[in-house]
VOGU-3710 file (C-alpha; in Angstrom, 3 decimals, decimal comma):
1> xxxxxxxxxx> 20,070/32,078/-6,136  23,467/33,566/-5,025  23,798/34,796/-8,510  20,385/36,464/-8,475  21,825/38,422/-5,186  25,182/39,507/-6,506  23,563/40,716/-9,687  20,881/42,663/-7,575  24,000/44,220/-5,589  25,897/45,228/-8,531
11> xxxxxxxxxx> 22,622/46,564/-10,059  21,823/48,337/-6,801  25,462/50,134/-6,848  25,079/51,103/-10,279  22,138/53,339/-9,285  23,764/55,330/-6,654  25,805/58,419/-7,024  29,351/58,393/-5,507  28,455/60,821/-2,524  25,000/61,775/-1,143
21> xxxxxxxxxx> 24,206/64,877/0,789  24,057/63,980/4,647  25,005/60,497/5,043  27,922/58,133/4,410  28,164/57,180/0,497  29,439/53,602/1,708  26,435/53,166/3,985  23,947/54,448/1,280  25,412/52,148/-1,183  25,153/49,085/1,379
31> xxxxxxxxxx> 21,594/50,066/2,286  20,427/50,260/-1,137  22,278/47,350/-2,277  20,741/45,161/0,572  17,135/46,753/-0,426  17,473/45,790/-3,801  19,048/42,228/-3,300  16,056/41,536/-0,791  13,480/42,792/-3,533  15,036/40,392/-6,298
41> xxxxxxxxxx> 15,238/37,634/-3,717  11,998/38,228/-2,905  10,899/38,052/-6,401  12,740/34,907/-7,083  11,263/32,814/-4,342  7,986/34,071/-5,363  8,637/32,588/-8,855  9,443/28,999/-7,399  6,511/26,519/-7,995  4,373/26,177/-4,830
51> xxxxxxxxxx> 4,497/22,834/-2,965  1,625/20,435/-3,293  -0,791/20,470/-0,499  -0,715/17,867/2,118  -3,778/16,322/3,131  -5,473/13,218/4,899  -5,819/10,075/2,288  -9,442/10,540/1,993  -8,905/14,172/0,662  -6,373/13,315/-2,055
61> xxxxxxxxxx> -8,408/12,360/-4,881  -10,965/15,110/-4,253  -7,868/17,662/-3,931  -6,724/16,723/-7,255  -9,915/16,762/-8,936  -11,471/20,108/-7,431  -9,917/22,220/-10,118  -11,358/20,282/-12,784  -14,929/19,970/-11,393  -14,667/23,826/-10,632
71> xxxxxxxxxx> -13,693/24,366/-14,831  -16,476/22,141/-15,610  -19,032/23,846/-13,471  -17,807/27,159/-14,784  -18,409/26,058/-18,392  -22,029/24,876/-17,964  -21,106/21,723/-17,094  -22,889/19,517/-13,861  -21,192/19,254/-10,614  -18,797/16,655/-10,117
81> xxxxxxxxxx> -17,009/14,716/-7,497  -13,760/12,584/-7,628  -15,974/9,517/-7,739  -17,143/10,837/-11,384  -13,683/10,247/-12,651  -12,447/7,013/-14,191  -9,068/7,423/-13,210  -9,663/8,361/-9,531  -11,857/5,229/-8,860  -9,336/3,136/-10,860
91> xxxxxxxxxx> -6,284/4,235/-8,674  -8,275/4,306/-5,478  -9,641/0,957/-6,048  -6,482/-0,476/-7,180  -4,821/0,695/-3,670  -7,245/-0,867/-1,603  -7,549/-4,185/-3,747  -3,724/-4,457/-2,976  -3,533/-3,563/0,539  -6,248/-6,070/1,545
101> xxxxxxxxxx> -4,564/-8,911/-0,433  -0,676/-7,960/0,722  1,124/-10,856/2,151  1,330/-10,597/5,796  3,030/-12,674/8,175  1,082/-15,829/9,919  -0,068/-15,052/13,470  0,309/-18,644/14,148  3,506/-18,378/16,021  6,703/-20,034/15,780
111> xxxxxxxxxx> 6,559/-22,311/18,998  3,819/-24,892/18,600  3,518/-27,134/21,795  1,980/-30,501/22,603  1,179/-31,996/26,191  2,363/-35,319/27,439  -0,017/-36,453/30,000  2,208/-39,377/31,084  5,052/-37,130/31,716  2,953/-34,293/32,408
121> xxxxxxxxxx> 5,294/-32,076/30,596  5,315/-29,857/27,623  7,216/-30,288/24,557  7,283/-28,691/20,990  5,198/-30,524/18,492  7,106/-29,228/15,382  10,914/-28,830/15,410  10,828/-25,690/13,012  9,527/-22,154/13,573  7,181/-22,416/10,491
131> xxxxxxxxxx> 6,622/-20,504/7,177  6,290/-16,807/7,294  3,101/-15,768/4,504  1,994/-19,597/4,456  0,057/-21,010/7,580  0,645/-24,580/8,909  -1,665/-27,066/10,128  -0,334/-27,321/13,665  -1,900/-25,255/16,328  0,028/-23,441/19,028
141> xxxxxxxxxx> -1,401/-25,692/21,776  -4,116/-25,892/24,425  -3,799/-23,046/26,600  -0,741/-21,632/24,860  -0,275/-18,102/23,566  1,909/-16,002/21,589  2,089/-12,327/20,860  4,142/-10,595/18,109  4,851/-7,741/16,153  5,502/-7,110/12,305
151> xxxxxxxxxx> 6,680/-4,279/10,250  6,561/-4,115/6,500  6,841/-1,296/4,196  5,652/-1,284/0,645  7,014/1,116/-1,910  4,555/0,553/-4,905  6,447/1,900/-7,987  4,863/0,014/-11,145  1,564/-0,744/-12,467  1,275/-3,597/-14,854
161> xxxxxxxxxx> 5,265/-3,218/-15,504  4,867/0,673/-16,236  4,603/3,877/-14,162  1,857/4,361/-12,055  -0,739/6,136/-14,345  -4,200/5,749/-15,244  -6,260/7,924/-17,632  -9,788/8,262/-18,516  -12,140/10,510/-20,634  -15,693/11,025/-20,224
171> xxxxxxxxxx> -18,296/13,214/-22,315  -20,758/15,414/-20,619  -23,539/17,820/-21,859  -21,799/19,850/-24,184  -18,247/19,309/-22,901  -15,556/16,691/-22,716  -13,245/15,831/-20,308  -9,751/13,833/-20,752  -7,603/13,312/-17,403  -4,119/11,615/-16,675
181> xxxxxxxxxx> -3,493/10,680/-13,098  -0,111/9,620/-12,022  1,340/8,783/-8,603  5,327/9,519/-8,275  4,990/8,342/-4,774  2,742/5,393/-3,322  4,258/3,938/0,040  2,175/1,790/2,452  3,757/0,636/5,956  1,756/-2,049/8,272
191> xxxxxxxxxx> 2,632/-2,143/11,786  0,991/-4,995/12,996  0,291/-6,374/16,709  -1,041/-9,673/16,986  -1,724/-12,532/19,585  -3,126/-15,988/19,121  -4,334/-18,244/21,745  -4,919/-22,021/21,746  -8,666/-22,676/23,094  -7,935/-26,313/22,885
201> xxxxxxxxxx> -5,335/-28,708/21,486  -6,614/-28,124/18,147  -8,293/-24,779/18,057  -6,496/-21,569/17,807  -8,259/-17,916/17,708  -6,549/-14,854/17,048  -6,689/-10,914/16,657  -4,692/-9,047/14,006  -4,082/-5,016/14,732  -2,638/-3,261/12,074
211> xxxxxxxxxx> -1,508/0,404/11,957  -1,446/1,848/8,243  0,558/4,704/7,370  0,386/6,138/3,728  2,650/8,503/1,877  1,513/9,320/-1,645  2,507/12,029/-4,152  0,436/12,432/-7,409  -0,452/14,857/-10,356  -3,499/15,181/-12,504
221> xxxxxxxxxx> -3,172/16,614/-16,202  -6,575/17,508/-17,538  -8,278/19,088/-20,199  -11,974/20,532/-20,918  -13,048/20,900/-24,437  -16,039/21,974/-25,844  -18,605/19,497/-27,603  -16,130/16,242/-28,073  -12,658/15,221/-27,735  -11,378/17,309/-30,401
231> xxxxxxxxxx> -13,285/20,236/-29,594  -11,599/23,571/-28,574  -9,927/23,853/-25,318  -11,691/25,683/-22,546  -9,468/24,706/-19,819  -6,087/22,964/-19,397  -4,113/22,492/-16,003  -1,716/20,533/-14,169  -2,564/19,812/-10,140  -0,479/18,264/-7,826
241> xxxxxxxxxx> -1,521/17,007/-4,112  0,071/14,875/-1,369  -1,273/12,699/1,254  0,053/11,926/4,514  -1,341/9,874/7,197  -1,111/7,272/10,035  -4,082/5,424/11,456  -5,514/2,529/12,982  -6,330/-0,239/9,993  -9,172/-3,082/9,874
251> xxxxxxxxxx> -8,884/-5,406/12,799  -8,901/-8,961/11,651  -10,088/-12,031/13,584  -8,693/-15,311/12,976  -9,559/-18,610/13,501  -7,962/-22,095/12,827  -9,143/-25,766/13,468  -7,046/-28,650/13,103  -9,166/-31,501/12,255  -6,606/-34,066/11,018
261> xxxxxxxxxx> -3,424/-34,510/12,997  -1,096/-37,179/12,368  2,930/-37,364/13,248  4,013/-36,155/9,965  1,115/-34,631/8,279  -2,078/-32,755/9,123  -5,201/-30,562/7,763  -6,929/-27,788/9,146  -9,449/-25,195/8,192  -9,051/-21,446/8,758
271> xxxxxxxxxx> -11,288/-18,204/8,561  -10,067/-14,673/8,751  -12,757/-11,970/9,073  -11,803/-8,465/8,497  -13,990/-6,003/10,390  -14,878/-2,505/8,183  -13,842/0,520/9,897  -14,012/4,400/8,455  -10,588/3,818/7,211  -10,565/4,188/3,465
281> xxxxxxxxxx> -7,641/2,228/2,841  -9,201/-0,831/4,279  -12,107/-3,490/3,265  -14,160/-5,643/5,382  -13,535/-8,899/4,499  -13,576/-12,814/4,607  -11,242/-15,271/4,085  -11,433/-19,075/4,017  -8,813/-21,495/3,470  -7,965/-25,158/3,848
291> xxxxxxxxxx> -4,439/-25,799/5,051  -2,089/-28,694/4,473  1,065/-29,378/6,353  3,622/-32,293/5,827  6,943/-33,395/7,271  9,802/-35,755/5,235  13,589/-35,693/5,784  13,643/-32,839/7,866  11,718/-30,523/5,828  8,076/-29,131/6,263
301> xxxxxxxxxx> 5,857/-28,405/3,539  2,798/-26,297/3,544  0,177/-25,533/1,205  -2,962/-23,349/1,465  -6,032/-23,088/-0,909  -8,708/-20,250/-0,111  -10,831/-17,486/-1,216  -11,151/-14,041/0,070  -14,471/-11,837/-0,739  -14,021/-7,962/0,391
311> xxxxxxxxxx> -16,381/-4,884/0,486  -14,266/-1,596/0,468  -14,847/0,856/3,360  -15,004/3,732/0,932  -18,392/3,874/-0,240  -17,804/6,863/-2,524  -15,707/4,515/-4,705  -18,210/3,096/-6,947  -15,604/0,771/-8,725  -14,460/-0,864/-5,370
321> xxxxxxxxxx> -17,729/-2,613/-4,645  -16,266/-6,108/-4,616  -12,530/-6,852/-4,156  -11,424/-10,365/-3,909  -10,214/-13,868/-5,804  -8,781/-17,061/-5,253  -5,509/-17,300/-3,443  -3,013/-20,272/-3,327  0,122/-20,042/-1,042  2,765/-22,945/-0,982
331> xxxxxxxxxx> 5,716/-22,940/1,689  8,569/-24,835/2,669  10,554/-24,485/5,807  13,501/-26,261/7,752  15,301/-26,245/11,234  18,948/-25,711/10,207  19,675/-25,751/13,941  17,588/-25,764/17,269  17,669/-21,662/17,057  17,470/-21,012/13,366
341> xxxxxxxxxx> 14,681/-21,711/11,010  14,830/-20,872/7,128  11,540/-20,568/5,110  10,687/-19,590/1,415  7,034/-19,128/0,708  5,164/-18,431/-2,766  1,832/-16,752/-3,009  -0,389/-16,577/-6,074  -3,706/-14,232/-5,822  -6,312/-13,266/-8,203
351> xxxxxxxxxx> -7,183/-9,737/-7,507  -10,691/-8,689/-9,049  -11,976/-5,014/-9,072  -15,396/-4,942/-10,569  -16,116/-2,193/-12,997  -13,227/-0,033/-13,239  -12,494/2,613/-15,687  -9,136/1,935/-16,471  -6,836/2,634/-19,435  -3,234/2,880/-18,934
361> xxxxxxxxxx> -1,385/4,887/-21,473  2,002/3,548/-21,850  0,610/-0,021/-22,286  -0,082/-1,332/-25,965  -2,942/-0,610/-27,986  -4,241/-4,048/-27,269  -3,781/-3,823/-23,601  -5,977/-0,681/-23,883  -8,876/-2,897/-25,050  -9,885/-0,520/-27,961
371> xxxxxxxxxx> -9,989/2,484/-25,344  -13,048/1,040/-23,701  -14,562/3,306/-20,789  -15,202/0,289/-18,469  -13,382/-2,590/-18,110  -13,228/-5,239/-14,999  -9,522/-5,215/-13,628  -7,923/-8,182/-12,897  -4,292/-8,576/-11,337  -2,888/-12,234/-10,923
381> xxxxxxxxxx> -0,088/-11,530/-8,147  2,626/-13,828/-7,756  4,857/-12,983/-4,465  7,968/-14,799/-3,265  9,134/-14,812/0,417  12,490/-15,624/1,889  12,419/-15,927/5,684  15,191/-16,555/8,452  13,565/-17,131/12,166  16,328/-16,905/15,118
391> xxxxxxxxxx> 15,612/-17,842/18,610  17,386/-14,907/20,312  16,587/-16,339/23,917  14,050/-18,210/25,666  10,501/-18,269/23,711  11,267/-14,988/21,689  11,836/-15,245/18,007  13,276/-12,774/15,618  12,064/-12,793/12,159  13,464/-11,129/9,029
401> xxxxxxxxxx> 11,991/-11,737/5,767  11,946/-9,988/2,251  8,701/-10,144/-0,318  9,589/-10,393/-4,178  7,349/-10,058/-7,006  7,602/-12,599/-9,445  5,503/-11,013/-12,088  4,618/-7,507/-13,235  0,695/-7,626/-12,719  -1,157/-5,187/-10,507
411> xxxxxxxxxx> 0,863/-2,688/-7,912  4,552/-3,539/-7,726  7,076/-3,114/-4,797  10,500/-4,672/-6,152  11,413/-5,246/-2,571  9,343/-5,222/0,661  11,315/-6,060/3,972  9,571/-7,403/6,995  11,061/-7,551/10,550  9,382/-8,788/13,347
421> xxxxx> 9,413/-10,225/17,198  6,998/-13,291/18,420  7,127/-14,163/21,916  5,460/-17,522/23,220  4,381/-18,672/26,626
//
């Protein structure tokens, strides 16, 4: 930019004579030079590519596909919306599927209490503060409660081990459309407030209130051809868009019943119900799981086996009619001291998204399944979490955790930090 301004000044000075009538030659030189420099500067700035429009998430895909829909219509094709394009449906469905199945912290609380009627006092029923993403069979205790907050940020940068890009092609009357949709940024942050209450010594109920923040940048490269895929090109463009939004997510109601309770082990059943809202990055869902916990040699072991069934809030995304699958979580934790617990969890989840038109151009020919236009997308995700829970003072816990993917299936964030506070009374 500086070189352009200097060149403009030199050019302007060469235009002017050494002296002019009725004015100072120095002043005239400076005035003309400044004018020419500003003119060239304006041209240089106007030549810069315009930044992508920033919209709400629900307008992200329609913004990208507005141009291709217009070109299709201008060349005699039908009226189209973003839902008519396989790549938009694929990425929208995958984003929702991944967000609803993200590993989140347990709302059971780090402190679990038991009441001794003989002594008339409360004492901790478990010496550790529990796992992070796994649930333990122990309940918080009759008329005991805990309130907590967690923050976790996912920065998805890979899809099945490659860049986040999906391509699709469609045949319309007299036209063929090929598009490649790519995300250069896909960040999702969850700020969650939760409360858990012990109705009885065996039954807990809880509420999980997330706030979802998204930051997504993407581009769409498309070609409209006459006739078929090898016909003459009628239109070819590259479009960019960005989405930024923070909003209340879908609330989750939780219940857990500890139906077998022994001194060293126990079994419980838990149900999570996610209430659908108008949040297009969410889904109404139901999750049922069996929880087993046991202790040996100062180490606590946990196993959760369950299944999730979800129905996306975004009814316009036809490929996201059903999202869900089985989930298995194993956890281990140990109280290193009275104030510090360390834990490690592994979550294995199968995420199914029905009828996704999805091909990833960077994969092998075999993975493209012969270019089939309609495929069922499945991601068997494996996520490992390592956690430390520290008792700051009283009944206040500080939790620091990190999630690490153990495979490259689905949308991948290489490392997800989690920070949280939990207070019991």
